[in-house]
Structure formats: C-alpha cells, structure tokens
N, C-alpha and C positions, 0 to 999 in steps of 0.2 A: 811278118807283121805281128804285132801284139794286139790282143783283144781283151777288154775288161768290161765287166758288168758292175754297176753300182746302183745302190738303192737309197732313197730318201722319201720322207713323207711330207705332204703338204698339210697345212692346217685344214681341218675338215670343215670347210665353209664353202658352199657352192659359188658364192660371189667372188671370194678370193681365188678359188681355183680357176674360174673363168678369166679373171684378170691376169693370173700367172700365165695361162695359155696364150692370152692376147700378147703379152710381152714376148713370148717365145715365137710368135709369128713374125716378129720384127726385131730380132736380137741386134743390139747395137753393133755397128761395124767394127769398132775397136775390140769388142769382146770376141767376135768371130775371128778377127785377125790374131788375137792372142792365142786362141785355140789352135789355129793353123800353125803359128810360129812355134808352138811347143812340140810339134811332131805328130799331132793328131790329124789323121787323114779323114776320118768320118766319125760323126757323133750323132746318135739318135736318142730321144727321150720318149718313153711310153708311159701312159698313165692308166691305172685302174683305181677307181674311187679316189682316195687321196695318196696312194702309193705310186711313186715314180720309179722307173727302171731306166738307167742310162747305159747305152752300149757304146763303147769307145774302141775304135780301131786306130792304131798308132804305128809309126815306124819303129824300127828296132832301137833307135836312140832315145825314145820317149821315156821320161820318168816323172812320176807325180811330184817328187821332191823338187825337180828343176822347174816344173810348171808352177808349183806353189810359190817358189822363190821369185820367179818372174812376175807372177800375179801380185805379189806384195809390193812390187815397184811400179805397178801400172795403176794409176789413179782412176782411170775409167773402169777397169775391171773391178777395183775395190768399190767403186760407186755402184756398179751392177750387183755385186755380191751383197752389199748392204741392203739394197732395194729388195733383192730376192728373199732376204731373211723375213720380210714382212709376210711372206706366203709359206715359208718352209718351217718344218719342225724336225728336230733331231730324232733319229731312231733310238729306241731304248739302248742303254749301255754305251752310247756315244761319249767320246771325250768332250770336255767343254769347248765350244766353238766349232766342233767337227760336224760337217754337213754330210755329204755323200759318203756312204759306206761301201767299200769294195766287197763284192760278193765272191764266194768260193764256188768254183765250178765243181759240180758233183756228178755230171753226166755229159758225155759227148758221143754222138753216133758217127 
C-alpha cells in the first residue's frame, strides 16, 4: 500500500471554513466514487486553523497522474473542484492552478 500526505490552505475566514467542513460531511457520491475508482483505499482530511492535511492510502497501482487525467473527464468532479476553489487558497510557491501539495516524509518510527 502507498501512503501520501498533502497540504493545502483554506481562505482564513471562519464562515467559509465552516461551509467547507459542511460540504465535507456530505461529499457528493460521484466524487467519492472517483476517489475509490482511482485506487485510493482511504482518505482523511484534518484541519488546524486554515491549514489542511490530507492522508491518502492507495493501492500499488495508484498514480496522481492517472487520477488527474480521469478527473479531467469527470464533469461532476470538475464541478466539485470548482466549488472547492471558493474556500481554498494555494500554498506559497504553488504552480498556477495547483491545489494540494505533496508533503515529504521526514520521519518514521
């Protein structure tokens, strides 16, 4: 199994953060299915203040490139991603349009 950690910031506005969390209490079924179809087995998102941490556990065949390509062809996923931009902001030094940043593992026990 592969494991990835990614980070992203939300716009630092309590009302927007609350709305973002509300959407994530009821993620659209098509979005959940696209995640599962990509080979992701488990996904968790944690928040402190306006910083998000996503932990992804995926099968050995998973790749971000394949997931991104499939998402480009999924209108419901594209609609969800566009909606989420209302709440999200890029981390410093992100490429244009880039959201979640893959984190480097620096310690393991």
